[in-house]
C-alpha positions as CSV (number, residue, x, y, z in Angstrom):
1,X,-22.7,14.8,-0.7
2,X,-26.1,15.6,-2.2
3,X,-27.0,17.7,0.9
4,X,-24.1,19.2,2.9
5,X,-23.6,17.9,6.4
6,X,-23.5,19.8,9.7
7,X,-19.7,19.9,9.5
8,X,-19.8,21.6,6.1
9,X,-19.2,25.3,6.1
10,X,-22.0,27.7,5.5
11,X,-22.3,28.5,1.8
12,X,-20.3,25.4,1.1
13,X,-20.7,25.3,-2.7
14,X,-20.6,29.1,-3.3
15,X,-17.0,28.8,-4.6
16,X,-18.2,26.4,-7.3
17,X,-20.9,28.9,-8.4
18,X,-18.2,31.6,-8.6
19,X,-16.2,29.4,-11.0
20,X,-19.2,28.8,-13.2
21,X,-20.2,32.5,-13.1
22,X,-16.8,33.5,-14.4
23,X,-17.3,31.2,-17.4
24,X,-20.9,31.8,-18.5
25,X,-23.2,34.7,-19.5
26,X,-26.3,33.5,-17.7
27,X,-27.5,33.9,-14.1
28,X,-25.8,31.5,-11.7
29,X,-27.4,30.2,-8.4
30,X,-25.4,29.3,-5.3
31,X,-26.6,26.5,-3.0
32,X,-25.4,24.7,0.1
33,X,-26.0,25.6,3.7
34,X,-27.2,29.1,3.1
35,X,-28.9,29.3,6.4
36,X,-28.6,33.0,7.4
37,X,-29.3,36.2,5.7
38,X,-25.6,37.2,6.3
39,X,-24.4,34.2,4.4
40,X,-26.8,34.9,1.5
41,X,-25.8,38.5,1.3
42,X,-22.1,37.7,1.5
43,X,-22.3,35.4,-1.5
44,X,-24.2,38.0,-3.5
45,X,-22.0,40.8,-2.3
46,X,-18.8,39.0,-3.3
47,X,-20.3,38.4,-6.7
48,X,-20.0,34.6,-6.3
49,X,-23.6,34.1,-7.7
50,X,-26.5,36.1,-9.0
51,X,-29.0,34.3,-6.8
52,X,-29.0,32.0,-3.8
53,X,-31.2,29.0,-3.3
54,X,-32.3,27.9,0.1
55,X,-34.3,24.7,0.6
56,X,-33.8,22.9,3.9
57,X,-33.7,26.3,5.7
58,X,-37.2,27.0,4.3
59,X,-38.4,23.7,5.4
60,X,-37.2,24.5,8.9
61,X,-38.6,28.1,8.9
62,X,-40.9,28.9,6.1
63,X,-40.9,32.6,7.2
64,X,-37.2,32.9,6.7
65,X,-37.4,35.3,3.7
66,X,-39.9,37.6,5.5
67,X,-37.9,37.6,8.7
68,X,-34.7,38.4,6.7
69,X,-36.4,41.2,4.7
70,X,-37.8,42.7,7.9
71,X,-34.4,42.6,9.7
72,X,-35.7,39.9,12.2
73,X,-32.8,37.5,11.7
74,X,-32.7,36.8,15.4
75,X,-36.1,35.2,15.1
76,X,-35.1,32.8,12.4
77,X,-35.2,29.1,13.3
78,X,-32.0,27.8,11.8
79,X,-31.7,24.5,10.1
80,X,-28.8,22.6,11.6
81,X,-28.3,20.4,8.5
82,X,-29.1,17.1,10.3
83,X,-30.4,15.6,7.1
84,X,-32.8,13.4,9.0
85,X,-36.0,15.4,8.7
86,X,-36.2,16.7,5.2
87,X,-33.8,14.6,3.2
88,X,-35.0,11.2,4.2
89,X,-38.5,11.3,2.8
90,X,-38.5,7.6,2.2
91,X,-38.0,6.9,5.9
92,X,-41.6,7.1,7.3
93,X,-40.3,7.2,10.9
94,X,-38.9,10.7,10.4
95,X,-41.2,13.7,9.7
96,X,-40.6,15.1,6.2
97,X,-42.2,18.5,6.7
98,X,-40.0,20.1,9.4
99,X,-36.7,19.9,11.0
100,X,-37.7,18.3,14.3
101,X,-34.3,19.1,15.9
102,X,-35.3,22.7,16.3
103,X,-38.8,22.7,17.8
104,X,-40.7,20.7,20.3
105,X,-43.2,19.4,17.7
106,X,-42.6,18.6,14.0
107,X,-44.5,20.9,11.8
108,X,-45.0,23.6,14.3
109,X,-43.6,26.4,12.1
110,X,-45.6,25.2,9.1
111,X,-48.8,25.3,11.2
112,X,-48.1,28.8,12.4
113,X,-47.2,29.9,8.9
114,X,-50.4,28.6,7.3
115,X,-52.7,29.6,10.1
116,X,-52.1,33.3,9.7
117,X,-55.3,35.4,9.3
């Protein structure tokens, strides 16, 4: 799958990054359902990758990095990997800016993020 599904484990492609990392001398990035700071830290701590990439999770909660850095993981709105909100941009019936499965109104997190003083 291009984007892992709900049933895929967190950090689903980290094992592939680990294989690549063992065979190259350049930084390696892990991707695939890295939705929590714990998953990201686990991948980095095990040496599976040098960096982690998060995409759908940032669409769902653009403040994810700040919340993680400030030890506010409990406030993170988690992406549930439904692949209907952010991955189907060609489908105009689905909002493309936010995971509508997690809030009452699509785009709510983005509005709060960009309306800060």
